[in-house]
N, C-alpha and C positions, 0 to 999 in steps of 0.2 A: 311598674315600679311601686304602685300603690299596693298591689297584691303581695309583693315581697316585703314591704314595710309591715303590712298587717300580719303576715306569717311570722315575722321576727317578733312582733309585739306579743302575739299569742305564745310564742316559744319561750320568751323570757318572763311571761306572766305579768305583764304590765299593761295599763291602759294608755293608749296613745291617741291624741286628738289629731286628726288629719284635716287640714284646712285646704279646700279646693278653691283655687283662684283662677279666673279666666286670664290666660296669658295676654289676651288682647286688651286687658284693662289698662296696662301702662302705655298702650299705643293710641288710646282714644284721646283726641284733642278736646279741650273744653269748648263746648258750643254755646254761642250766645243765645239769649232769650229771643232775639229777633229771628233766629233760624229755627225756632220751636225746639231748641235743644235744652239739655240739662247741664249747666256748667259744673255741677258736682261730680260728673262722671270722670273728670280728670283728677288724678291723685294730688297734683300740685294745687289745683284750684280748691279741692276739698280740704287740704291741709291749711291753706290760707283762710278759708271760711271758718274752720274749726278754731284756729288760734285767735282770730279776730273776735269771734263770738265769745269764746272763753274770757279773753282779756276785757271785753266790753262789759259783760255781765259781772265779772269779778270786781271791776272798778265801780260799777253802780252799787253792788252790795257793800263794798267797802265804804262808800259815801254814807250809806245808811247805818252801818255798824260802827263807824268811827266815833260818833257821839256817845255810843254805849261803852267806849273804852276797849273794844275788841281789837285784837291783832289783825293785821292784813292777811295772815295765814288762814284765819277763819273764813274770811270772805272768799279767798281763792279756792278753798276746798268746797265751799258752798256753790261757787260758780261752776265747778265740775259736777257737783251732785245734781244741779238743776238739769244738766243735759244727760245725766246718767239714769240708770234704771229706777232710781228712787222717785223721780219726778217726770220730766218729759220723756226720757228714755224708756219709761214703763210702757209707753206705746211702741209696739214693734215697728210700726211704719216710720215713726220719728227716728227711732234708733237706726233703722236700716238706711235712712236718708242722710242724717247728719253725722252719725258715727257708725258707719257700717263696719263689720268685723274685719274686712280686708284693710281698713285704714288704721287699725289699732297699733300694728307694729311700727308704722311710720311715726305716729305721734308719740309713741313710747320712746323711740330713739331720740326724737327731737327734745322731749322733756328730760331725757337723760343728760343731754348736753347742758340743759338749763341748770339742773341741780349740780352738775360737775363744776361749772364756772361759778355758781353761787358759793359753794364751799371754798373754792379757791379764793374768791374775793374776801370772804369772811376771814380766812387765814391770813391774808395780806394785811388786814387791819390790826392784827393782834401781835403783840410782842411775845415771842415764845419764852423769853426770860421769866415773864410773870407766871408761866405755866409750871416751870420747875422750881422757881423761887418765889412763891406767892406771899410769903410772910406767915408768921405763926398763926395769927387769927384766921386768915383765909384757909390755911392748910387744915387746921382743926375743924373748921366749919364744913369745908368741902368733904373731908374724909368722914366726918360724922354723918353728913347728909347721905352719902353713898352707902357706907358700910352698915349703919344701923337700919336704914330704910330697906336696903336689899335683904338683909338677914330676916327682919320681921315680916316683910311682905312675902318673901319666898316661903317662910314658915306658915303663913296664913294660907298661901296657895296649896301647899302640901296638905294642910289640914282640910281644906275644902275638897280636895281631890279624893280624900279617903272617907269623908263623912257626908258628902252631898252627892246626890245622883245627878249626873250631867252627861252630855253627849261626849262621845269619844274624841272628837276633834277639839272640843273645848278643854277636855281633860288633858290632852296632849300639849296644848298651848298655854295652859294657865300659868305655869312657872315663867314662861317667856313674857307673858303679859305683865306679871308682877315685876319682873326684871326691868322691863321698859319703863314702868312707872317710877322705878327707883333711880333711873339714869338722870344725870344732870349734864346737859350739853352746853358748852360755852357758845357755840354758834347761835343757839336759840336765845340764851340770856343776852348775848351781845346785840342781837337784832331787836329784842324786846326793849332793852335799855335805850337803844338808839331811837326807837319809835316813841318812847316815853320822855325822851330828852333829859334823862337823868344819868347818862353814862359817866359824866364827869363829876358827879356828886360823891360824897363819902360812901353812902350806901351802894351806889352804882359800882364804884371801884372794888369794894369788898365783894359784892355779888359776882362781878366778873372774875376776880382772882379766885374766889372759892369754886366757881363753876369750872374754871380752867383746870384747877388741881383735881377736882372730882372727875372731870372728863379725861384727864391724863390717866388716872387709875382705871376708870371704866373702859376707855378705849384700848389701853394696853392689855387688859384682861380679855377683851373681845378679840384682839389680834391673836393672842395666844390660843384662844378657843378655836379661831379660824385655822390656825396652824395645826392644832391637834386634829381638826376635822380633815385636813389635807393629808394626814398621815396615811400611807398606803398599806400599813400593817399594824398589828396589835403590839409590836415591840415597843418597849418604853422609850427608846431613843428615836423612833421613827418620825416624831414630830419635829426633830431638830432641823432638818433641811428647810422645811417651810418657815420655821421660826427664825432661823439664821438669815434667810432671804429677806424677811421683814426688817431685821436688825441692820442688815447691809443697806437696804433701801433707805432707812431712816438716817443712817450714818452718812450715806452719800449726799443726801439733801442738806444736812446741817454741817458736815465737816468739809465737804468739797464744794457743793454748789453755792451755799450761802456766802462763804468767804469770797468766791469768785465774783458773785454778783455785787458784793460790797466793794470789791476792788474796782470793778468796771464802772460802777455808778456811785459816785460819792456826792455829798451835798455841795462840794466845791464846784462841781461841774455844772450845777444848775439844772432846771427842768428842761432846757433846750436840748440836752443830750438824749432825751427819750423821744426818739422818732418812731415812725410807723413800723419800721423794720424791727426795732427792739420789741415793740408790743406784739408784733406777729411772732417773733421768736419765743417770747414768753408764753403766748397762747399755744404754740406748738408743744412747748414743754408740758403744758397742762394736759394735753391729749396724750402725750407720751407717758406721763406719770400715771394717768388713768389706765392706760394699756398695761403698764408694768404691774400695777396693782392687781389687775385681773390675772396676769401671768403667774404671780406668786401666790394666788389664792385668796386675795383680799377683795373687798368691794371696790368698785371703780372710783368711789368718792374719796377713798383713803389717800391715794396719790395726790390729787389736786389740793386737798386740805393740807397735807404735809408740805407740798410745794409752796402753798400760800404762806405757811408759817416760816418757811425757809427764806422767802423773799424779804429783803429789808423793808420794814414798814416806814411810812413817812416819805417825804420828798428825797430824791426825785422819782425813784422807780415805783415805790408803793403808792404814792399819791397819783401818779399818772395811770397806773393800772386801775385804781379805784374809780377814777373819773371816767375811764373808758368803759368799765363794766357796769357802773352804777345804774345808768338809765336803762340800757338794753337788757341787762341781766335781771335786775329787780323788777322791772316793769313788764317784761315780756317772757324771757326764758323761765325764770323761777316760778311765776304763776302757772305756767303750762304744766310743770311737774305736779304742783299741788292739785290742779284741776283734773289731771289724769287720775290721780288717786281718788278724788271725789267721783270721777266718772265710773270707777270700778266699784263704788259703794252702793249696795242695795239694802236699804233698811228693812225691806220686807223679808229678807233672808234671816234676820236675827230674831230669835224667839224670846219670850219673856224670861225664861230660865237663864238664858245667856245674859240678858240685860241686868238682872239683879245680882248674878254672881260677879260679873265684871264690875258692876257698880260698887259692890262690897270691896273688891280689891282696890279700886281707884280711891274711894273715900278713906279707906284704912291707910293706904300709902300716903295720901295727902296729909292726914293728921299726924302720922308718924314723922314725916319729913319736917312738918312745922315744928314739932317738939325737938327733933334732932338738930335743927338749925337755931331755934330760939335759945335753948339752954346753953350751948357753947358761946353764943353771942353775948348772953347776959354775964357769963363768967369772965368775958373780956371787957366788961363794963360798958357794953353798948346799950344805949337807952332802949327801953322796952318797945317804944313805937318803931324805932329803926330796926330792931330785931324782928318784929312781926313783918314789917315791909320786906326785909331781907328774906325771910322764910317764904313769903308769898312769891317773891321773884324767883327764887330757886325751885319753886314748885311748878314753874311754867313748863309747858310742853310745846313742841314745835316741829320744825322740819326734820330734825335729826331722828326723833322718835318715829315720825312718819316714814322716814327712809328705812329704819330698822324693821318696822311692821311690814313694809312692802317687800323687804329682803326676805323676811321669814315666811311671808305668804308665798312668794315665788319658790322658796325652798320647801314648801309644803309643811 
């Protein structure tokens, strides 16, 4: 079978990585140290050790970084980097013992569940009405932050591609890097505002509404691009089936599922109506929505986020879901995804040329977005101090950008 795979790979002119795994690996029980065995030979024991190590190290780093005002995302990525090729994993013996190559697929799948439920929980906390009707100030600020920043940063990326010598891989990805820096994601802003305890302030509400409107424009554009990518021909109308499937999916969630859930669970029924069977049913819907997202050509986080927005926020259903997911999701599943990203990061693979080119893009985009937010905010008579704080908040980067980078990296 390996010979046939190699022959096909040569025939189609592509490089194929073949991973050879001993079939007896999954049959090996974990042996205790009293039997002079290695407990990490079992995939289950190894996964438990990996997750507990990542969570513990990330928690300790977060304790150190918290007084510096750093987001928990930073400590979780660093927690993965410690075990990755940048630090401990730079030693091949450590890498083969703690994170052997045959265990990567298992922890990747596990972390995928973490990010899926995290986006679902973020969506549950948000009122989708604020996304489509954010108010005049929030709409202008959100649109300005996205459109102006995207246009100028992509222009700079095109200029650098034509005037600066760089590697082919960097040249091919520079526009995507600029686009990711221009993106403003409300899950990131919501999590940051919640960590800073300012989500209910005036600046917090404007920041959340602006980021939601900006995210609506950006995410809609991304969905259209994904639909175009799914087109199986160069005909102008070939993207319509993938695009219409996305429209149908969105409509089903908001026009059918959301009214049904509202009718089933009203505030008059009280929180006692939310039993374990209801929560289990909702969690099954999360996995089904992720599966449908992949079927129609979108990323698997699209469905859970959309489902979370469709679920009525607040009591009884939204509050019950948040309480069920808050501890396990944010403290265990979500850090696993961030840590896996850090685990795949090798700072020794990045040359100085890449550092300064990417640095130029980041600094330029940061300054442009500051101006693109501050000027409209001042036009709406927002005090200069609050306008600057708002601009800094909307410049935040987090889990959404991380997910997009991973998606683009997996897609070469």
